C-alpha positions as CSV (number, residue, x, y, z in Angstrom):
1,X,-204.4,-133.3,-134.3
2,X,-201.1,-133.2,-135.0
3,X,-198.1,-131.0,-133.3
4,X,-194.4,-130.8,-134.6
5,X,-192.4,-129.1,-132.2
6,X,-189.0,-127.6,-132.4
7,X,-188.2,-129.4,-135.9
8,X,-184.7,-129.2,-136.8
9,X,-183.0,-130.1,-140.1
10,X,-179.9,-129.6,-141.8
11,X,-179.1,-130.7,-145.5
12,X,-174.6,-130.5,-144.8
13,X,-174.1,-127.3,-144.2
14,X,-177.5,-125.6,-144.8
15,X,-179.9,-125.1,-142.5
16,X,-183.4,-126.1,-143.7
17,X,-185.4,-125.8,-140.2
18,X,-184.3,-124.2,-137.1
19,X,-187.1,-125.3,-134.1
20,X,-190.0,-125.0,-136.5
21,X,-193.3,-125.9,-135.7
22,X,-196.8,-127.0,-136.6
23,X,-200.2,-127.5,-135.3
24,X,-202.7,-129.3,-138.0
25,X,-206.3,-129.4,-136.1
26,X,-209.1,-131.8,-137.0
27,X,-211.5,-130.2,-139.6
28,X,-209.5,-127.1,-140.2
29,X,-207.8,-126.0,-143.3
30,X,-204.6,-124.5,-142.5
31,X,-202.2,-122.6,-145.0
32,X,-198.5,-122.8,-144.5
33,X,-197.3,-119.9,-146.2
34,X,-193.5,-118.6,-146.6
35,X,-190.9,-117.4,-149.6
36,X,-188.5,-119.5,-151.2
37,X,-186.2,-121.4,-149.0
38,X,-188.5,-120.8,-146.0
39,X,-188.7,-124.4,-144.8
40,X,-192.3,-124.9,-145.5
41,X,-191.6,-127.6,-148.1
42,X,-189.1,-129.2,-145.6
43,X,-191.3,-129.2,-143.1
44,X,-194.0,-131.0,-145.0
45,X,-191.8,-133.7,-146.4
46,X,-191.0,-134.5,-143.1
47,X,-194.5,-134.9,-142.0
48,X,-194.8,-137.3,-145.2
49,X,-192.0,-139.2,-144.6
50,X,-190.0,-138.3,-147.3
51,X,-187.2,-136.3,-145.0
52,X,-186.2,-137.2,-141.5
53,X,-185.7,-134.4,-138.6
54,X,-182.5,-134.2,-137.0
55,X,-183.8,-133.2,-133.6
56,X,-187.5,-132.2,-132.3
57,X,-190.6,-134.1,-132.2
58,X,-194.1,-134.8,-133.8
59,X,-197.6,-135.7,-131.5
60,X,-200.7,-136.9,-132.7
61,X,-203.4,-136.7,-130.3
62,X,-201.1,-135.8,-128.1
63,X,-198.8,-139.0,-128.2
64,X,-195.2,-139.2,-129.8
65,X,-195.0,-140.7,-132.8
66,X,-191.9,-141.7,-135.4
67,X,-192.2,-140.8,-139.0
68,X,-189.1,-142.3,-140.7
69,X,-190.8,-143.5,-143.9
70,X,-193.6,-142.7,-145.9
71,X,-194.7,-146.0,-144.6
72,X,-194.9,-144.5,-141.6
73,X,-196.7,-141.7,-142.6
74,X,-199.7,-143.3,-144.3
75,X,-200.1,-145.7,-141.4
76,X,-200.6,-142.6,-139.6
77,X,-203.5,-141.9,-141.9
78,X,-201.3,-138.9,-143.5
79,X,-201.8,-138.5,-147.3
80,X,-200.1,-136.1,-149.8
81,X,-200.8,-134.5,-152.8
82,X,-197.9,-132.6,-154.2
83,X,-196.6,-131.0,-157.4
84,X,-194.1,-133.5,-157.9
85,X,-196.8,-136.1,-158.7
86,X,-196.7,-139.5,-157.2
87,X,-198.7,-141.0,-160.3
88,X,-196.8,-143.5,-162.9
89,X,-197.0,-142.0,-166.5
90,X,-196.8,-145.2,-168.3
91,X,-199.7,-147.0,-166.0
92,X,-203.1,-146.7,-166.4
93,X,-205.5,-144.4,-164.5
94,X,-207.2,-147.4,-162.6
95,X,-203.7,-149.1,-161.7
96,X,-202.6,-145.9,-160.3
97,X,-205.7,-145.0,-158.2
98,X,-205.2,-148.6,-156.9
99,X,-201.8,-149.2,-156.7
100,X,-200.7,-151.2,-153.3
101,X,-204.5,-151.4,-152.1
102,X,-206.3,-153.2,-154.8
103,X,-209.8,-154.8,-153.5
104,X,-209.7,-158.5,-153.6
105,X,-211.8,-161.5,-153.9
106,X,-209.7,-164.2,-152.3
107,X,-206.0,-165.1,-151.6
108,X,-204.0,-163.4,-154.6
109,X,-207.0,-162.3,-156.7
110,X,-208.2,-158.7,-157.8
111,X,-211.6,-158.3,-157.7
112,X,-211.9,-156.1,-161.1
113,X,-215.4,-155.3,-161.0
114,X,-215.2,-153.7,-157.5
115,X,-211.7,-152.1,-158.4
116,X,-213.6,-150.7,-161.6
117,X,-216.5,-149.2,-159.5
118,X,-214.4,-147.8,-157.0
119,X,-212.2,-145.6,-159.4
120,X,-215.3,-144.5,-161.2
121,X,-216.8,-143.4,-158.2
122,X,-213.9,-141.1,-157.1
123,X,-213.6,-139.8,-160.7
124,X,-217.3,-138.8,-160.8
125,X,-216.9,-137.0,-157.8
126,X,-213.8,-135.2,-159.2
127,X,-215.7,-134.6,-162.7
128,X,-213.0,-136.0,-164.4
129,X,-213.5,-137.3,-167.8
130,X,-211.1,-140.5,-168.9
131,X,-211.4,-143.8,-169.4
132,X,-210.0,-146.2,-166.7
133,X,-208.1,-147.4,-169.3
134,X,-206.1,-144.4,-170.3
135,X,-202.7,-144.2,-169.9
136,X,-201.8,-140.9,-167.1
137,X,-199.3,-139.7,-169.6
138,X,-201.6,-139.2,-172.7
139,X,-203.9,-136.8,-170.2
140,X,-204.0,-133.2,-170.0
141,X,-201.9,-132.0,-167.2
142,X,-205.0,-130.5,-165.0
143,X,-206.7,-134.2,-165.1
144,X,-203.2,-135.5,-163.8
145,X,-203.3,-133.3,-160.9
146,X,-206.7,-133.9,-160.2
147,X,-206.0,-137.9,-160.5
148,X,-203.3,-136.9,-157.9
149,X,-205.6,-135.2,-155.4
150,X,-207.9,-138.0,-155.9
151,X,-205.4,-140.6,-155.0
152,X,-205.0,-138.8,-152.0
153,X,-208.4,-138.7,-150.8
154,X,-209.0,-142.4,-151.9
155,X,-207.2,-143.3,-149.2
156,X,-209.7,-141.6,-146.4
157,X,-206.9,-140.1,-144.5
158,X,-206.9,-138.1,-141.2
159,X,-204.2,-135.6,-142.1
160,X,-204.3,-134.5,-145.9
161,X,-201.1,-132.4,-146.8
162,X,-201.8,-130.4,-150.3
163,X,-198.8,-128.6,-151.9
164,X,-199.5,-126.4,-154.8
165,X,-202.3,-128.9,-156.2
166,X,-204.4,-126.2,-157.6
167,X,-201.5,-124.4,-159.8
168,X,-202.3,-126.4,-163.1
169,X,-206.1,-126.4,-162.8
170,X,-208.5,-124.8,-164.9
171,X,-210.7,-122.4,-162.5
172,X,-213.9,-124.8,-163.0
173,X,-211.8,-127.4,-161.6
174,X,-210.6,-125.1,-158.6
175,X,-214.2,-125.3,-157.6
176,X,-214.6,-129.0,-157.5
177,X,-211.4,-129.6,-155.6
178,X,-212.8,-127.0,-153.1
179,X,-215.9,-128.3,-152.8
180,X,-214.5,-131.7,-151.7
181,X,-212.1,-130.3,-149.5
182,X,-215.0,-128.5,-147.9
183,X,-216.6,-131.9,-147.2
184,X,-213.2,-133.0,-146.1
185,X,-213.2,-130.5,-143.4
186,X,-216.8,-131.4,-142.4
187,X,-215.8,-135.0,-141.8
188,X,-212.8,-134.2,-139.6
189,X,-209.8,-134.2,-141.8
190,X,-207.4,-131.6,-140.8
191,X,-205.7,-130.1,-144.0
192,X,-202.4,-128.2,-145.0
193,X,-202.8,-126.2,-148.0
194,X,-199.3,-124.6,-149.2
195,X,-200.1,-122.0,-152.4
196,X,-198.8,-118.9,-153.6
197,X,-202.4,-117.7,-154.7
198,X,-203.2,-115.5,-152.0
199,X,-207.5,-115.4,-153.2
200,X,-207.5,-118.9,-152.5
201,X,-206.4,-119.0,-148.8
202,X,-209.0,-116.0,-147.9
203,X,-211.5,-118.5,-149.7
204,X,-211.0,-122.1,-148.3
205,X,-208.4,-121.6,-145.2
206,X,-209.4,-121.1,-141.7
207,X,-205.8,-120.1,-140.5
208,X,-202.5,-119.4,-141.4
209,X,-198.9,-120.5,-140.2
210,X,-196.0,-118.2,-141.9
211,X,-192.0,-119.3,-142.1
212,X,-189.1,-117.4,-142.9
213,X,-185.8,-118.7,-142.9
214,X,-186.6,-121.7,-141.6
215,X,-188.6,-120.7,-138.6
216,X,-192.2,-120.4,-137.7
217,X,-192.8,-116.6,-137.5
218,X,-196.5,-116.6,-136.3
219,X,-199.9,-118.7,-136.7
220,X,-203.1,-116.6,-136.8
221,X,-206.9,-117.1,-138.3
222,X,-206.9,-116.0,-141.9
223,X,-209.6,-113.5,-141.1
224,X,-206.8,-111.4,-138.9
225,X,-204.2,-111.3,-141.7
226,X,-204.0,-108.8,-144.1
227,X,-202.2,-109.1,-147.3
228,X,-199.6,-106.5,-146.0
229,X,-199.2,-108.5,-142.9
230,X,-198.6,-111.8,-144.5
231,X,-195.8,-110.3,-146.6
232,X,-194.6,-108.7,-143.4
233,X,-194.1,-111.8,-141.6
234,X,-192.5,-113.3,-144.8
235,X,-189.8,-110.8,-144.9
236,X,-189.7,-109.0,-142.0
237,X,-190.6,-105.5,-143.4
238,X,-193.6,-103.6,-144.5
239,X,-194.4,-103.4,-148.3
240,X,-195.2,-99.7,-149.8
241,X,-198.9,-99.7,-150.2
242,X,-198.7,-98.3,-154.1
243,X,-196.2,-101.0,-154.9
244,X,-196.4,-102.1,-158.3
245,X,-193.9,-102.5,-161.2
246,X,-191.3,-99.8,-160.2
247,X,-188.0,-98.8,-162.6
248,X,-186.7,-95.9,-160.7
249,X,-185.4,-93.1,-162.7
250,X,-182.1,-93.2,-162.1
251,X,-182.0,-96.4,-163.9
252,X,-182.3,-95.3,-167.9
253,X,-182.7,-97.9,-171.3
254,X,-183.2,-94.8,-173.4
255,X,-180.8,-95.7,-176.6
256,X,-179.6,-99.1,-175.5
257,X,-180.0,-101.7,-178.2
258,X,-183.0,-103.9,-178.1
259,X,-181.4,-107.5,-177.6
260,X,-184.3,-109.5,-177.0
261,X,-188.3,-109.0,-176.5
262,X,-190.9,-111.4,-175.6
263,X,-194.5,-110.5,-176.5
264,X,-197.4,-112.0,-175.3
265,X,-196.2,-115.5,-174.9
266,X,-198.0,-118.2,-173.9
267,X,-197.4,-122.0,-173.1
268,X,-200.4,-123.8,-171.4
269,X,-200.2,-124.4,-168.2
270,X,-197.2,-122.8,-166.9
271,X,-196.8,-119.5,-169.1
272,X,-199.9,-117.7,-169.5
273,X,-198.9,-114.1,-170.5
274,X,-195.5,-112.9,-170.5
275,X,-193.9,-109.8,-172.0
276,X,-190.6,-108.1,-171.5
277,X,-187.8,-106.8,-173.1
278,X,-183.9,-107.3,-172.6
279,X,-181.0,-104.4,-174.1
280,X,-177.4,-105.4,-174.9
281,X,-175.3,-105.7,-171.9
282,X,-177.8,-106.1,-169.7
283,X,-178.3,-108.8,-166.9
284,X,-182.1,-109.3,-166.5
285,X,-183.4,-111.6,-163.4
286,X,-186.7,-113.6,-163.6
287,X,-187.9,-114.4,-160.3
288,X,-191.3,-116.0,-158.4
289,X,-192.4,-118.7,-156.2
290,X,-191.3,-122.0,-157.4
291,X,-193.7,-123.4,-160.8
292,X,-194.6,-119.9,-161.6
293,X,-193.3,-120.6,-165.5
294,X,-189.6,-119.2,-165.2
295,X,-187.9,-122.5,-166.1
296,X,-190.3,-123.1,-168.8
297,X,-189.9,-119.6,-170.3
298,X,-186.5,-119.7,-170.5
299,X,-186.5,-123.3,-171.9
300,X,-189.0,-122.1,-174.3
301,X,-186.6,-119.1,-176.0
302,X,-184.2,-122.0,-176.2
303,X,-186.3,-124.3,-178.4
304,X,-186.6,-127.2,-175.8
305,X,-190.4,-126.2,-175.9
306,X,-192.6,-124.1,-178.0
307,X,-194.7,-120.9,-177.3
308,X,-198.3,-121.6,-178.1
309,X,-199.1,-118.1,-179.1
310,X,-197.0,-114.8,-178.9
311,X,-193.3,-113.5,-180.7
312,X,-190.2,-113.6,-179.5
313,X,-187.7,-111.2,-181.3
314,X,-183.6,-112.1,-180.8
315,X,-181.1,-109.8,-182.1
316,X,-183.6,-107.6,-184.5
317,X,-185.4,-111.0,-185.7
318,X,-188.5,-112.5,-184.9
319,X,-187.3,-116.1,-184.0
320,X,-189.0,-119.5,-183.3
321,X,-186.5,-122.1,-182.7
322,X,-187.4,-125.8,-183.3
323,X,-184.7,-127.1,-181.0
324,X,-181.5,-125.9,-178.6
325,X,-179.1,-126.5,-181.1
326,X,-180.9,-124.1,-183.4
327,X,-180.7,-121.5,-180.8
328,X,-176.5,-122.2,-180.1
329,X,-176.2,-122.1,-183.8
330,X,-178.0,-118.2,-183.8
331,X,-175.4,-117.6,-180.6
332,X,-177.3,-118.3,-177.6
333,X,-175.9,-120.4,-174.5
334,X,-177.4,-122.1,-171.9
335,X,-176.7,-122.8,-168.5
336,X,-178.6,-125.2,-166.2
337,X,-178.8,-125.5,-162.3
338,X,-179.4,-129.0,-162.6
339,X,-175.6,-130.1,-163.1
340,X,-176.2,-134.1,-162.7
341,X,-178.6,-134.2,-165.3
342,X,-178.2,-130.9,-167.5
343,X,-174.9,-129.0,-167.0
344,X,-172.1,-131.7,-167.1
345,X,-170.8,-134.7,-168.8
346,X,-169.7,-136.4,-165.5
347,X,-167.6,-138.9,-166.9
348,X,-165.9,-136.8,-170.0
349,X,-162.7,-135.0,-168.9
350,X,-162.6,-131.2,-167.7
351,X,-161.0,-130.6,-171.3
352,X,-164.1,-131.9,-173.2
353,X,-166.8,-130.4,-171.0
354,X,-165.6,-126.9,-171.7
355,X,-165.1,-127.2,-175.5
356,X,-168.5,-128.6,-175.8
357,X,-170.4,-125.2,-176.0
358,X,-167.6,-124.3,-179.2
359,X,-167.6,-127.9,-181.0
360,X,-171.3,-127.9,-181.6
361,X,-171.3,-124.6,-183.2
362,X,-168.5,-126.2,-185.6
363,X,-169.1,-128.0,-188.8
364,X,-170.5,-131.6,-188.1
365,X,-167.2,-133.5,-189.3
366,X,-164.9,-130.9,-188.7
367,X,-161.1,-132.4,-187.6
368,X,-160.5,-131.2,-183.7
369,X,-157.2,-131.5,-182.6
370,X,-156.4,-132.5,-178.8
371,X,-153.6,-129.2,-179.0
372,X,-156.6,-127.1,-180.1
373,X,-158.8,-128.4,-177.5
374,X,-156.6,-128.2,-174.6
375,X,-155.5,-124.9,-175.2
376,X,-158.8,-123.6,-175.6
377,X,-159.8,-125.4,-172.1
378,X,-156.6,-124.5,-170.3
379,X,-157.6,-120.7,-170.9
380,X,-161.2,-121.1,-169.8
381,X,-159.8,-122.6,-166.6
382,X,-157.1,-120.0,-165.9
383,X,-159.5,-117.3,-167.0
384,X,-162.4,-118.3,-164.4
385,X,-160.4,-119.9,-161.7
386,X,-161.8,-123.1,-161.9
387,X,-160.0,-125.8,-159.3
388,X,-158.9,-128.7,-161.3
389,X,-156.3,-131.3,-160.9
390,X,-155.7,-132.0,-164.5
391,X,-157.6,-131.2,-167.8
392,X,-157.9,-135.0,-168.2
393,X,-159.5,-135.7,-165.3
394,X,-163.5,-136.2,-165.2
395,X,-165.5,-133.7,-164.6
396,X,-167.2,-135.4,-161.7
397,X,-163.6,-135.1,-160.0
398,X,-164.7,-131.4,-159.2
399,X,-166.7,-129.8,-155.8
400,X,-170.0,-128.9,-157.2
401,X,-169.1,-125.2,-157.2
402,X,-166.2,-125.9,-160.0
403,X,-168.4,-128.0,-161.6
404,X,-170.8,-124.9,-161.9
405,X,-167.9,-123.0,-162.9
406,X,-166.9,-125.3,-165.7
407,X,-170.6,-125.5,-167.2
408,X,-170.7,-121.5,-166.9
409,X,-167.1,-121.1,-168.4
410,X,-168.0,-123.7,-171.3
411,X,-170.7,-121.3,-172.9
412,X,-169.3,-117.7,-171.7
413,X,-165.8,-118.8,-173.5
414,X,-167.5,-119.4,-176.8
415,X,-169.0,-115.8,-176.6
416,X,-172.5,-115.7,-177.0
417,X,-174.4,-112.8,-177.7
418,X,-177.5,-114.4,-175.0
419,X,-176.8,-116.2,-172.3
420,X,-179.7,-118.0,-170.8
421,X,-179.3,-119.6,-166.8
422,X,-181.7,-121.5,-165.2
423,X,-181.1,-121.0,-161.3
424,X,-177.5,-121.9,-162.2
425,X,-176.1,-121.4,-158.8
426,X,-178.5,-123.7,-156.9
427,X,-177.1,-125.8,-154.1
428,X,-173.5,-124.2,-154.3
429,X,-171.3,-122.9,-151.7
430,X,-171.4,-119.1,-151.4
431,X,-167.8,-118.4,-152.5
432,X,-168.8,-120.3,-155.7
433,X,-171.9,-118.3,-156.1
434,X,-170.0,-114.9,-155.9
435,X,-167.4,-116.0,-158.1
436,X,-170.1,-117.2,-160.8
437,X,-171.5,-113.3,-160.2
438,X,-168.3,-111.7,-160.5
439,X,-167.8,-113.8,-164.3
440,X,-171.4,-112.8,-165.2
441,X,-171.0,-109.3,-164.2
442,X,-167.9,-109.4,-166.5
443,X,-169.5,-110.2,-169.7
444,X,-172.6,-107.7,-169.1
445,X,-169.6,-104.9,-169.1
446,X,-168.2,-106.6,-172.6
447,X,-171.5,-106.3,-174.2
448,X,-173.1,-109.9,-173.7
449,X,-176.8,-110.0,-172.6
450,X,-178.0,-112.1,-170.0
451,X,-181.4,-113.4,-168.9
452,X,-181.0,-115.6,-165.3
453,X,-183.7,-117.3,-163.4
454,X,-183.0,-117.6,-159.5
455,X,-185.0,-118.9,-156.5
456,X,-182.8,-116.7,-154.4
457,X,-184.6,-113.0,-153.7
458,X,-181.3,-111.9,-152.6
459,X,-179.5,-113.1,-155.6
460,X,-181.3,-111.5,-157.8
461,X,-181.1,-108.3,-156.2
462,X,-177.4,-108.4,-156.2
463,X,-176.9,-109.9,-159.9
464,X,-179.7,-108.3,-162.1
465,X,-179.6,-104.6,-163.6
466,X,-183.5,-105.1,-163.4
467,X,-185.8,-108.2,-162.5
468,X,-188.9,-109.5,-163.8
469,X,-191.3,-111.2,-161.4
470,X,-193.2,-114.3,-162.6
471,X,-196.9,-114.7,-160.7
472,X,-199.2,-117.8,-162.4
473,X,-197.9,-117.6,-165.5
474,X,-197.7,-113.8,-166.0
475,X,-195.7,-110.7,-165.1
476,X,-196.8,-109.5,-161.6
477,X,-193.8,-107.1,-161.4
478,X,-190.7,-105.3,-163.0
479,X,-188.1,-103.8,-160.7
480,X,-184.9,-101.8,-161.0
481,X,-182.9,-99.1,-159.1
482,X,-184.3,-98.6,-155.7
483,X,-187.4,-100.0,-156.4
484,X,-185.4,-103.7,-156.7
485,X,-185.6,-104.7,-152.8
486,X,-186.7,-107.8,-151.0
487,X,-190.1,-106.2,-150.0
488,X,-191.3,-104.9,-153.3
489,X,-190.0,-108.6,-154.6
490,X,-192.1,-110.5,-152.2
491,X,-194.9,-108.4,-152.8
492,X,-194.9,-109.2,-156.6
493,X,-194.0,-112.9,-155.9
494,X,-197.3,-113.2,-154.0
495,X,-199.4,-111.4,-156.8
496,X,-199.7,-108.1,-154.7
497,X,-199.6,-105.1,-156.6
498,X,-200.9,-101.5,-155.5
499,X,-201.7,-103.1,-151.9
500,X,-204.2,-105.8,-153.4
501,X,-203.7,-109.2,-154.9
502,X,-204.0,-109.7,-158.2
503,X,-206.9,-112.1,-159.7
């Protein structure tokens, strides 16, 4: 048995965990539940050795243990299978399964016959159909996730940490995985099961621990918790038993110009059936627990991915952009919340970063004078209150909040008809977040259409006119007006409509 007591964890000024606790009993599957930002992922990553706790203690079979790394965690018999897979895409299946624990026949010699037998037995147990020499990146996503689970189980752990491992699996693959988890339970393995699928919790879990705002709120047998109870402990408020998609009467789109519409779009495995409408001058938010298809949807509209089925209408025309460049030329802007990789050119000047959005829409070999670039950039800096030293300084010289304002200003200054934002205020300070909100609201008031995903429910409520919630690749709720509240949104995030969980 493992006990985590009074665990505290801070990331700079952000309190991720506050005196949180967790108990994992032998031969039991424990559900760990909570909304985005509740601290559940941080808690299990401390147990896995990914993060170190600032304070608190971890006991194993009553004895205090120290976990400072993944190596420490594995030595204690703890195995993990997370959404962020540990598989190496450019290595073969057999090499991934046995990496670091290859069977040997003498010093320095791998026993290839035994290696093949061990891995093939593992694949057979999970009903995985692939060749041992196949590269992981050539396999279907569902097969990769099964391999991730198989790799964790191959270590014969005492404790198994499972984070959204069934998210990309087909129904028959989920059944296979559950059968194996039941076998492990009978063998005395203790498991932590993180999922957004309420149906799975009642099917496979014995007990549930529910977190909110970095604290452990309650622990109880699953049989004693209704869906309404789960949402109550996650949010602190009871939901209306008749909750579903609800757009209050005071919110009226009659006569508004339809700027964007998606109909029955699909992109396996994340997007299973999404339909939504967005009107000119409207800010529409997209929310949901992590991994429900929000980011993939935004990027598919932009042309980074391509829908397998369905249609998208933009500005009165049916569109299917081959790449983001086509979308930009059609007056669509995009802002990512991942500043370091997708939002800014950190080593280029502030002026160059700001003008980039306008430059890509011009002629390929058009002449750009430094005077024109600097004039455009100076106006953007002043209008959007970006705190800089000089336009000639590198973008990396700015604070995180000002870097993100720079990314937002780049596209807004180019006046797109449709602005797409993927969790744009993630990881920035409260003041910068509020300034970005005011910028976006001002643009919407001037007629710009905005679609924004966010992992923060409070942000969706304060920023968006309407909110669509994605659950398992589908729209589980649409809210506006008085119906756009924390309880309704949280219920929809768990797939609960009309007091029940959607299948």
